N, C-alpha and C positions, 0 to 999 in steps of 0.2 A: 181814841179817845179826844185826841187834838182835832181831828175831822170834824167830830159831833159839835165841838165847841165852836169852830169856824163856821159851821151851817147854822148853829143857834145863832150866833152874832149876826150873820147876814139877815136871818129872819127878823131881826130886831130893827135893822135899818130900813127893811120895806114896809112898815107899818105907816099908813097914811091916816089912820082915823084917831082923834084924840082918846088919850088913855088917861086915866087916873090909878092911883094906888093907894091903898090901905094896908095897915099893919095889925094882926090880930095880938093884941099884947097878951091874951091867955097862953099864947103858944111862943111868944118870944123869951128867948134865953139870954137876952143881953150883951151877946158877944160883939156886937157893934160892927160887925162886918158890913152892915148896909150902910153905916156912916163912913166906912172907908172908902166904899165904892161912891158914894153919892151924897156928901155932907150937904149939898144944897137942898136935898129931899128928906134926909132922915136926920134924926138927932136924938142921942139917949137922954133920958130925963134923970132927975135926982132918984127915982126910982129904981134905975138900974135898967129900964125898958127901953125899946126904941119907938118913937113916933114920926108921923110925917110933919112935915111943916108946910105951911102956905107960902104963896109966892112972896109974902112980905116977910118971911122968915119968922113967922109966929109957930109956936109949937102946938098942934093940934091934938088935944088930948081926949076928946070926946069918944067913946068907943065906935069904931067903923068910920072915923072921919078919914076923908078923902083929899088927895090933892093932885092936881094935874100934873102929868110927866111932860116936861119941856122934852122936845124932840132931842134937843142937843145933848140930854141926859138920858135917852131912852136906854142906850146899851148898858150905861152904869146901874141903872135901876133894874133892868133885867138879869143882870149880872147877881146884882143883890139877892133878888127873889131866887136865883139858882143856888146861889152858894149858902143861903140862910140855913143854919143848922136846926132852926126852930120851925121852918117850912111856914112861916107866918105871913110873909110878903106876897099880897095879892095885886095884880096888874090886871086891869079889865078895861074894857072899850066903854067910853062914856055913853054912846048911843043906845046900847042894849044891855049893859053891865055884866056883859059875859066875860069871864076871866080868860085871859090871852097868855099869861105866863103866872107861876105860881103854883101852889100845891093842887089847885082846884082846875087848872086849866085842862082841856080837852086836849 
């Protein structure tokens, strides 16, 4: 199990394309694991669900709202997607919108 985690972490650092992340609030369980990993990107709202934040720290509450994934936080965002009990965090390439981390990643 440790070897798989190390390989996954290495994959996350090799990404060269811009990525964005969004949360499916219909599946969010409100555990807050994402906020623990990357509070700069995720925040729990008063409704108990997690949302992404803009670069200016504004909560983005529109369904399907995305925010860029800063390269310096990529590992934390990927770990959030992997550990999320609701499987609701989606990380995709900006260029073609293909999910690279999350429940729909290939």
